[in-house]
N, C-alpha and C positions, 0 to 999 in steps of 0.2 A: 215868780211861783205862779201857777196857775190857783185859782181860788174855786176852780171846776172842780164837781165830783160827780161821777158817772162811769158806766162801762156799759161797753154792747153787750148785751144780753147772746146773742147768738155767738158771739167771739167766745164767750165764759164757758157758755156748755160745750163749743168743741173743745176747751182746754180742760174742761174735767175728766174725760176720759184718758188724757195725757198724764193728769197728777193720778188716776187711779193706777194706771200702768207703773208708771214710776214707782209709786210708793208699794205695790206688788214686787218691781224688782227688787226693792231694797231690801224688802222680807225675803225674799228667795237668797238675795245675796249673803244675809244674816245666817241663816237656816243654812245653806250649802256650805258656806267657810267653817262654822262651828263644829256641824256635823262632819266633815271630811277632818277637820283639824283631830276631833276625839277618835276618828279611828284610825289615824296614822300613828305608826310608829317612829317618833321623833324625841329626842332625849338632848341637851344641852344647852348652852347659854342661848344660841341661836331661836331655838323654840321657846324659851323663856322671856327673851325679848320681843318675839312675835305677839305670843299669847298678852304680854303687856302692853304692847300696841294696840291689839284687836279689842282687848279689854277697853282700853282708854277710850276708845271711837266707838264705842257700842252707845252710849249715851247721846252722842251727837246723831248717830244714825236711826235712833228710837224717834230721836227730837224729829230728824227731818221726814220721816215716815208720818209721823202724827200729823206734823203740820202739811204735807201734801195732802191727805186723807182730810184733814180739817178744810182747807181751801177749795178742794175737789166737791 
């Protein structure tokens, strides 16, 4: 393992807009799916399973979005 610490500032500056864009895409994904889900007629066990899974990944998406924003 190297004991060096550092970074190429130019490369990091180029990475910031990528992090910002991906963070925005995560926010848009969450908003779009939640909005469409609430607007569609869908009843039954399949919807319940999907909603349960969707709710269970919300914290991870929120954390990923926050991490990208912080790193950016």
